Each structure stands twice: as C-alpha cells, then as structure tokens.
Wavefront OBJ file of the C-alpha trace (Angstrom):
o trace
v 91.219 77.614 135.999
v 89.152 74.416 135.767
v 88.578 75.049 132.051
v 92.319 75.488 131.484
v 93.051 72.243 133.326
v 90.603 70.518 131.003
v 92.355 72.063 127.971
v 95.759 70.898 129.258
v 94.521 67.346 129.663
v 92.878 67.474 126.249
v 96.115 68.760 124.673
v 97.760 65.387 125.395
v 95.678 64.029 122.545
v 97.143 64.927 119.106
v 93.583 65.342 117.851
v 93.105 68.300 120.240
v 96.225 70.463 119.690
v 95.557 73.392 122.068
v 99.242 74.382 121.944
v 99.558 74.322 118.156
v 98.954 78.084 117.915
v 100.841 80.339 120.297
v 103.314 83.231 120.757
v 105.996 81.515 118.713
v 107.261 84.410 116.577
v 110.702 85.785 117.410
v 111.007 89.251 118.913
v 113.728 89.848 116.341
v 114.841 87.491 113.594
v 117.198 89.960 111.901
v 120.863 90.203 112.982
v 120.972 86.695 114.485
v 122.766 83.466 113.711
v 119.442 82.009 112.576
v 119.516 84.150 109.430
v 123.277 84.192 108.763
v 124.130 82.866 105.304
v 127.401 84.777 105.017
v 130.709 83.135 104.089
v 132.456 84.966 106.940
v 130.026 84.103 109.736
v 129.285 87.775 110.438
v 125.817 87.115 111.825
v 125.423 90.521 113.458
v 125.809 92.511 110.251
v 124.738 90.115 107.506
v 120.991 90.661 107.938
v 120.285 94.152 109.301
v 117.146 95.746 110.733
v 117.042 98.061 107.725
v 116.943 95.026 105.428
v 114.316 93.181 107.482
v 111.327 95.076 106.125
v 112.358 94.201 102.535
v 114.083 90.824 102.834
v 112.288 87.507 103.287
v 113.457 85.398 106.204
v 114.151 81.707 105.756
v 114.235 80.005 109.160
v 111.734 82.032 111.184
v 109.662 85.198 111.410
v 109.281 88.096 113.830
v 106.551 90.572 114.730
v 104.813 92.644 117.400
v 102.529 90.552 119.639
v 103.012 87.787 117.091
v 101.444 84.328 117.004
v 101.843 81.414 114.633
v 101.455 77.682 114.346
v 104.193 75.598 115.960
v 106.126 75.386 112.675
v 105.823 79.102 111.947
v 104.224 78.486 108.584
v 101.263 80.849 109.017
v 101.941 83.953 111.098
v 99.992 86.883 112.515
v 101.367 90.088 114.050
v 100.595 93.774 114.370
v 101.862 96.594 112.162
v 101.672 100.257 113.250
v 102.457 103.645 111.738
v 102.205 106.923 113.644
v 102.439 109.030 110.452
v 105.902 110.270 111.569
v 108.167 107.222 111.504
v 110.287 106.676 108.363
v 109.026 103.069 108.249
v 105.983 101.215 109.600
v 106.605 99.549 112.972
v 106.427 95.837 112.155
v 109.192 94.468 114.404
v 111.335 95.468 117.365
v 114.471 97.556 116.885
v 117.734 97.000 118.738
v 121.498 96.755 118.574
v 124.000 94.286 117.173
v 127.006 92.761 118.908
v 129.358 95.635 118.076
v 126.832 98.298 119.157
v 125.688 97.169 122.611
v 126.303 94.800 125.480
v 124.259 91.997 123.963
v 124.192 90.928 120.357
v 120.441 90.342 120.159
v 119.256 93.258 122.282
v 116.099 95.275 121.579
v 115.430 98.885 122.596
v 111.668 98.965 122.919
v 109.019 99.264 125.624
v 106.689 96.239 125.663
v 105.178 93.765 128.114
v 103.805 90.230 128.087
v 100.947 90.713 130.543
v 99.246 87.352 130.654
v 99.056 83.870 129.165
v 97.566 80.507 130.033
v 99.678 77.345 129.538
v 97.739 76.388 126.396
v 97.730 80.008 125.138
v 93.945 79.942 125.265
v 94.243 83.512 126.560
v 97.150 85.933 125.987
v 97.618 89.638 126.568
v 100.413 91.946 125.334
v 101.190 95.658 125.628
v 103.365 97.742 123.310
v 104.086 101.420 124.008
v 104.371 103.206 120.673
v 105.740 106.796 120.620
v 103.774 109.376 118.646
v 107.031 111.113 117.715
v 109.341 109.559 115.126
v 111.173 106.565 116.551
v 114.877 107.437 117.102
v 116.427 104.766 114.896
v 119.624 106.809 114.527
v 120.126 107.821 118.176
v 118.911 105.905 121.221
v 120.254 108.134 124.042
v 118.075 110.839 125.683
v 115.553 110.687 122.873
v 112.605 112.327 124.638
v 110.114 110.355 122.527
v 107.870 109.734 125.546
v 107.852 113.365 126.726
v 104.416 114.729 127.723
v 103.097 111.156 127.571
v 102.837 111.399 123.798
v 102.524 107.702 123.101
v 99.968 104.993 122.422
v 99.345 102.031 124.670
v 98.547 99.239 122.227
v 97.007 96.194 123.912
v 96.557 92.918 122.051
v 94.437 90.101 123.491
v 93.999 86.593 122.123
v 91.331 84.087 123.167
v 90.761 80.616 121.713
v 87.316 79.164 121.159
v 88.925 75.870 120.117
v 92.466 74.775 119.171
v 92.148 76.371 115.705
v 89.713 79.235 116.455
v 91.258 82.445 117.724
v 89.702 85.821 118.483
v 91.977 88.861 118.585
v 91.060 92.152 120.213
v 93.249 95.231 119.753
v 92.751 98.231 122.039
v 94.598 101.528 121.571
v 94.822 104.218 124.266
v 96.256 107.648 123.461
v 98.121 108.784 126.598
v 99.047 112.168 125.127
v 97.384 115.576 125.588
v 95.684 115.698 122.179
v 94.194 113.488 119.497
v 96.717 111.590 117.377
v 96.670 109.640 114.105
v 97.524 105.963 113.873
v 97.478 103.416 111.070
v 96.772 99.928 112.397
v 97.815 96.962 110.242
v 96.937 93.517 111.657
v 98.912 91.306 109.281
v 98.700 87.657 108.256
v 101.398 85.995 106.165
v 103.095 82.745 105.226
v 106.758 82.186 106.018
v 108.646 81.981 102.736
v 109.897 78.429 102.292
v 109.096 78.199 98.582
v 111.920 80.462 97.374
v 114.655 78.197 98.708
v 113.919 74.819 97.168
v 111.202 75.642 94.652
v 109.453 72.366 95.386
v 105.831 71.786 96.250
v 102.725 73.941 95.853
v 102.787 77.559 97.006
v 100.402 78.733 99.773
v 97.846 81.424 99.002
v 95.909 84.201 100.706
v 92.995 85.601 98.723
v 90.015 87.807 99.452
v 86.693 85.996 99.234
v 83.054 86.948 99.447
v 82.396 87.536 103.169
v 80.189 85.156 105.095
v 79.519 87.954 107.611
v 79.877 91.739 107.662
v 83.672 91.527 107.979
v 86.254 91.544 105.189
v 87.367 87.953 104.686
v 90.497 86.169 103.480
v 90.842 82.487 102.615
v 94.223 81.084 103.680
v 95.261 77.866 101.919
v 98.411 75.911 102.763
v 99.404 72.481 101.392
v 100.080 71.004 104.859
v 98.217 73.265 107.301
v 94.990 73.203 105.326
v 92.429 76.007 104.935
v 91.660 78.852 107.349
v 89.651 82.056 107.332
v 90.843 85.505 108.396
v 88.087 88.018 109.171
v 88.628 91.748 109.770
v 85.685 93.685 111.182
v 85.281 97.337 110.122
v 88.582 97.433 108.213
v 88.801 100.086 105.497
v 90.566 97.732 103.082
v 92.686 94.625 102.692
v 96.212 95.065 101.313
v 97.846 92.100 99.540
v 101.448 91.478 98.570
v 104.001 88.651 98.497
v 106.427 87.682 101.252
v 109.256 88.010 98.728
v 112.546 89.905 98.941
v 112.688 93.356 97.348
v 115.896 92.578 95.458
v 115.669 95.844 93.548
v 115.958 97.911 96.723
v 118.562 95.760 98.483
v 120.748 94.346 95.731
v 119.921 96.396 92.606
v 118.583 93.269 90.914
v 115.182 92.718 89.262
v 112.397 91.494 91.506
v 110.736 88.154 90.816
v 107.358 89.772 91.421
v 106.104 93.367 91.410
v 104.621 92.743 94.867
v 107.264 92.381 97.576
v 107.611 92.215 101.360
v 107.820 95.988 101.988
v 104.768 96.851 99.876
v 102.841 98.319 102.817
v 105.697 100.771 103.410
v 105.465 101.903 99.795
v 101.672 102.072 99.917
v 101.326 104.048 103.159
v 104.393 106.274 103.215
v 104.875 106.927 99.508
v 101.317 106.607 98.243
v 102.252 103.968 95.671
v 98.930 102.218 95.117
v 100.536 99.921 92.559
v 102.733 98.389 95.294
v 99.856 96.143 96.438
v 98.192 93.471 94.341
v 94.903 94.681 92.774
v 93.865 91.047 92.306
v 93.616 90.819 96.111
v 95.761 87.757 96.610
v 99.296 86.895 97.688
v 101.229 85.425 100.613
v 100.978 88.470 102.912
v 97.881 90.518 103.752
v 97.087 93.375 106.125
v 93.757 94.798 107.211
v 94.117 98.583 107.158
v 92.535 100.784 109.832
v 93.219 104.528 109.693
v 92.440 105.856 113.188
v 92.211 109.203 114.896
v 92.589 108.284 118.571
v 91.173 110.836 121.060
v 93.350 112.171 123.851
v 93.211 110.732 127.356
v 90.922 112.639 129.768
v 91.732 111.037 133.092
v 91.014 107.880 135.024
v 87.339 107.775 134.103
v 88.141 107.508 130.410
v 85.701 110.298 129.565
v 85.210 110.717 125.840
v 87.143 107.574 124.952
v 84.680 104.725 125.020
v 86.283 102.687 127.795
v 86.559 98.921 127.507
v 84.651 97.944 130.633
v 85.307 94.217 130.340
v 88.942 94.613 131.374
v 88.847 97.932 133.193
v 90.774 99.642 130.405
v 90.399 103.337 129.633
v 91.298 104.057 126.060
v 89.976 104.251 122.518
v 89.010 100.851 121.198
v 90.696 100.376 117.854
v 88.825 97.413 116.382
v 88.074 93.728 116.857
v 89.910 91.212 114.691
v 88.658 87.709 114.004
v 91.296 85.143 113.037
v 90.268 81.647 111.935
v 86.806 81.959 113.530
v 83.635 83.941 114.028
v 83.737 83.895 117.816
v 81.742 86.787 119.285
v 83.583 89.550 121.113
v 81.356 89.038 124.158
v 82.860 85.578 124.648
v 86.427 86.876 124.827
v 87.045 86.941 128.554
v 84.894 83.905 129.301
v 87.218 81.907 127.049
v 90.404 82.870 128.845
v 91.601 83.845 132.306
v 88.543 85.901 133.140
v 89.238 85.833 136.861
v 92.857 86.914 136.574
v 92.933 89.419 133.711
v 95.344 92.245 134.551
v 93.652 95.640 134.763
v 95.529 98.589 133.323
v 95.001 101.807 135.219
v 94.930 105.292 133.736
v 98.055 107.425 133.847
l 1 2 3 4 5 6 7 8 9 10 11 12 13 14 15 16 17 18 19 20 21 22 23 24 25 26 27 28 29 30 31 32 33 34 35 36 37 38 39 40 41 42 43 44 45 46 47 48 49 50 51 52 53 54 55 56 57 58 59 60 61 62 63 64 65 66 67 68 69 70 71 72 73 74 75 76 77 78 79 80 81 82 83 84 85 86 87 88 89 90 91 92 93 94 95 96 97 98 99 100 101 102 103 104 105 106 107 108 109 110 111 112 113 114 115 116 117 118 119 120 121 122 123 124 125 126 127 128 129 130 131 132 133 134 135 136 137 138 139 140 141 142 143 144 145 146 147 148 149 150 151 152 153 154 155 156 157 158 159 160 161 162 163 164 165 166 167 168 169 170 171 172 173 174 175 176 177 178 179 180 181 182 183 184 185 186 187 188 189 190 191 192 193 194 195 196 197 198 199 200 201 202 203 204 205 206 207 208 209 210 211 212 213 214 215 216 217 218 219 220 221 222 223 224 225 226 227 228 229 230 231 232 233 234 235 236 237 238 239 240 241 242 243 244 245 246 247 248 249 250 251 252 253 254 255 256 257 258 259 260 261 262 263 264 265 266 267 268 269 270 271 272 273 274 275 276 277 278 279 280 281 282 283 284 285 286 287 288 289 290 291 292 293 294 295 296 297 298 299 300 301 302 303 304 305 306 307 308 309 310 311 312 313 314 315 316 317 318 319 320 321 322 323 324 325 326 327 328 329 330 331 332 333 334 335 336 337 338 339 340 341 342 343
C-alpha cells in the first residue's frame, strides 16, 4: 500500500488528479428526482427504465461497472446481450416508488469487490443470466437455475491519473457453452441538446497506433483522449441523442440515436449505426462463445492465473492508454486482490 499512499499524497496537488476518474456513474439514473422534468413532480414515472435506453439523460449517466471523470462528461461502462433478452443489458433494472419498498431500488445481482482510495485499482462483478431477464415478473423467476449465468468481472488499473487499463473476464457457470455479445461502451453525456451553446464533443475512429481498434475522443474542456479496443470485431458509432420517433412519435434530429446498438444487434438494422465511424457514443463489439465451466481447475477455459480466476477471458480493453496487460496487478492492490473460487 506504499504506492497508494504516495498516490494519495500526490492527489493533493491539482496537477496530479488521481481521483479525477472513478466509479462515478449512477447505478440507475432513470426513475429518480435527478431526471424529473414533469410539471406534476411524478419523478418515479416520468422517466422509466423502458425509456432509458432511448432517451438522453441531462444531469447524469448510469451503467454497469461504470467509470467517468468527476463531472461525468466522458463515461465508460459495459453493455451485454445474451442473445435472449429483449434489450441489451446496459443498466440495472429495478422498481419505482409505487412498485416496491424503495423508490430507487434495483433487482440485480452485482458486487463491488475492491477499490483503492484513489481508484487506481477497482474490481466489479455482475452476474448475468443466460435466460431472458424477467423484466415483467420478478418473483420466482428461475433465471439462475442450473447455474446458467455468466460471471462478468471488470477490473480497472491506472498507470497515471489519466491512463486506465480495463480488463474484462467472463466465466460461464452453466453446463454448456453459451453466446454473449460484449459491448464496452464510451460516450459523452449530452449537455449540448439543452442549451445549444459551445462546441460539440466528438468520438471518431482513427488509424490505429497499435494493433487495436482506436477512437479519438475530443472534448472542449476535457481535452483529447484515446480509446483502444484489442481484438474487437468492430466499432459501432451513434449519437447520445433521444430517439424521439420511438418515444414521442416525433422526427429525430439525427438518424443515429441512443438505442442504435439495440437496433443493430437485435433487429439487424445496419443503418442504425453511423457508417462514417463518428459520433458521441461508441461501443467495441465482441461476439463470444464462452465455454462451459469444467470444475475448480478451470480445464478447457484458459484460466486467468494472475487473480486465481477460472473462466473464459473475454478480452482486454485499453482506455486512454497503452498500458500492458502484464502491468495490471502491479499497478493496483496486487497483495489484496480478491480471488474468486469456482462454483
């Protein structure tokens, strides 16, 4: 922990902002007072979960295992699709005030496993059912029967205050191989649609400086960053703009809207994403066939020996840096990383 103590002391200097990037995304932004613009003050129903995939937020963002800068201008989170859900899993689902005992409840199975004070190392686990998620009925669903679910681990490690390596590991706990679409997603919070002032941020694919697919992220106040995706099949671009046509039966301001990845993956609409490979929201697409779990030794799965995991390694993501994967644990809490045992 000596290195972390050094980072904490360094973080007192504004020129060394170790806490600028961290787990600052909401678990759910929909159905809260933060996004209530209604005349009646009906915060619980004004902005629903069903709308969230298509409607741009104003005051914050949400996501699975999400991180952002401390103003939530540039955000990163994980998208998943098990090929059975009616929508991609991009955010947590839950109940509103009239449906449960807490107005901002979520009904999901996830864990924050580790984090240093400066967020130089973070670890998160989400348990994703392989059966269709029971959005319509949450009692006695049976979606985890026979261990048919994925353990999705997300690790973050900082090389410097603005350099972040992300490793995503997927373990199939079920009895047979299963399909999974993995969508690590980077986007800008939409602040341009509300006042119309100032230059608009931009994400655009550029010629890679390494073997990874590469995106240049440009923001008028944050500056320029790079997003690198190793071994991704493709980059999908759209805008973080409301799909007014779907929600309000009004024309869209752009043909590329917030729920484009839903249209692309589930409906096969290739025209839903921008062929010019630019926008304000981008996802690296990985189509995976994850082998079944064979026991505690991880036979046949390609175990991740650095953390004691047994499971299929999905891919390594590089965000804002070209830090090598081998450095991951040496950058963070290498002596206290939680080991996840087999089922």
